[in-house]
C-alpha positions in Angstrom: -15.5 1.4 -14.2 -14.4 -2.1 -13.9 -16.7 -5.0 -12.0 -14.6 -5.6 -8.9 -15.7 -7.3 -5.4 -13.4 -5.6 -2.6 -12.9 -7.9 0.0 -10.3 -9.0 2.9 -7.5 -11.1 1.5 -7.6 -15.0 2.4 -4.7 -17.5 2.3 -5.7 -18.7 -1.3 -4.7 -15.0 -2.6 -0.9 -15.5 -1.5 0.0 -16.5 -4.9 -1.9 -13.6 -6.4 -0.5 -11.4 -3.8 3.2 -12.1 -4.5 2.8 -11.7 -8.3 1.5 -8.2 -7.6 4.0 -7.3 -5.0 6.6 -8.3 -7.7 4.9 -5.8 -9.9 5.1 -3.0 -7.4 8.7 -4.0 -6.6 9.9 -3.7 -10.0 8.7 -0.5 -10.0 10.6 0.4 -7.3 13.6 -1.3 -8.5 13.5 0.7 -11.6 13.1 3.8 -10.2 15.7 3.3 -7.0 18.3 0.3 -8.5 20.6 1.4 -5.7 17.9 0.2 -3.2 15.6 -2.3 -4.3 16.6 -5.8 -5.8 14.5 -6.5 -9.0 12.1 -9.5 -9.3 11.6 -10.3 -5.4 9.0 -9.6 -3.1 8.3 -7.8 0.2 7.0 -10.3 1.8 7.4 -14.3 1.9 4.5 -16.7 1.8 4.8 -17.1 5.6 4.8 -13.5 6.4 1.6 -12.7 4.1 -0.1 -15.6 6.0 0.7 -13.8 9.0 -0.4 -10.5 7.9 -3.6 -11.9 6.5 -4.6 -13.1 10.4 -3.0 -10.0 12.0 -6.1 -8.1 13.7 -4.1 -4.7 13.3 -3.4 -5.2 9.3 -6.0 -5.6 6.9 -5.2 -6.4 3.4 -8.0 -5.6 0.9 -8.5 -7.1 -2.6 -9.9 -6.2 -5.6 -11.2 -9.1 -7.1 -12.5 -9.6 -10.9 -13.7 -13.1 -10.5 -10.7 -14.4 -12.6 -7.6 -12.8 -10.7 -6.7 -10.0 -8.4 -6.8 -6.6 -9.7 -4.9 -5.0 -7.1 -4.3 -4.8 -3.3 -4.5 -2.3 -0.2 -2.2 -3.2 2.9 -4.0 -1.2 5.8 -2.0 -0.7 9.2 -3.5 0.8 12.4 -1.2 3.2 13.9 -1.7 5.1 17.5 -0.1 7.8 18.7 -1.0 8.3 22.1 0.2 10.3 25.1 2.8 12.5 23.0 3.5 15.8 25.2 3.2 18.1 22.3 0.9 16.4 19.7 -2.7 15.1 20.0 -3.6 11.1 20.5 -4.8 10.0 17.0 -5.4 6.6 15.3 -4.3 6.6 11.9 -5.1 3.9 9.1 -1.6 3.9 7.6 -1.3 2.6 3.8 1.7 0.2 3.5 1.0 -0.7 0.1 -1.3 0.0 -2.8 -0.6 -2.0 -6.4 -2.9 -2.3 -9.2 -2.1 -5.1 -12.0 0.0 -3.2 -14.6 -2.8 -4.6 -17.2 -5.5 -2.7 -15.3 -4.0 0.5 -14.3 -6.2 3.6 -15.5 -9.3 1.4 -14.8 -10.0 3.1 -11.3 -8.9 0.0 -9.6 -6.5 1.8 -7.4 -9.3 4.6 -6.6 -11.6 2.0 -5.5 -9.5 0.4 -3.2 -8.3 4.0 -1.7 -12.0 4.5 -1.4 -12.8 1.4 0.4 -9.8 1.8 2.7 -11.3 5.5 3.5 -14.6 4.1 4.4 -13.0 1.4 6.3 -10.9 4.3 8.2 -14.1 6.1 8.7 -16.0 3.4 10.5 -12.9 2.7 12.9 -13.2 6.2 13.8 -9.3 7.2 12.4 -8.5 10.7 12.4 -6.6 10.5 9.0 -5.3 7.9 6.3 -1.0 8.4 5.7 1.1 6.2 3.3 4.5 6.9 1.8 5.5 7.4 -2.0 8.8 7.6 -3.3 9.5 10.4 -4.8 10.6 8.8 -8.3 7.3 7.6 -8.7 5.5 10.9 -10.1 2.5 8.5 -11.3 1.6 7.3 -7.7 2.2 11.0 -6.4 -0.3 12.1 -8.7 -2.7 9.6 -8.3 -2.9 10.1 -4.5 -3.1 13.9 -4.7 -6.0 13.3 -7.2 -7.5 11.1 -4.4 -7.3 14.1 -2.2 -4.1 13.3 -0.5 -1.4 16.3 0.5 2.2 15.8 2.2 2.2 15.8 5.6 6.1 15.7 5.9 9.1 14.6 3.9 11.8 12.4 4.5 15.1 13.8 2.7 18.2 12.0 2.0 21.6 12.4 1.1 23.7 9.3 -0.4 27.1 8.7 1.2 28.1 6.1 -0.8 28.8 3.4 1.8 28.5 -0.3 1.3 25.4 -2.1 0.9 25.0 -5.2 2.6 
């Protein structure tokens, strides 16, 4: 297993985070070119700066010492005072990326396990995430890590204009 330091992201990590964010985006753009614009990123520098300092969001990085091997964006969500469901706190994984040159080196597993321990330390009931149906590699990875489908979002494309 590769020697990594998993730590909270810092502002100095923004260029590396953006490099990795583009890798993830391009996987999505290849799988769903009707939805995703290639060679873009989900967040601007300023948005990343805000996320890094947001107390309800934690970005953990896998640092090799020379570069970031990956990241995991975690967000705390609470479902409270619902008439028909229990109150719970969830750690939502908004994004997970492993550098394309380091995939299959257990970086993703180390990041997800770190996030799981973080969630346990906060008393979270569960960890959730979304995975696109076309992304079979990610789906199988999450299953291997013990995750199971909770619900499914379905769509029917109507062909309306994209803005």
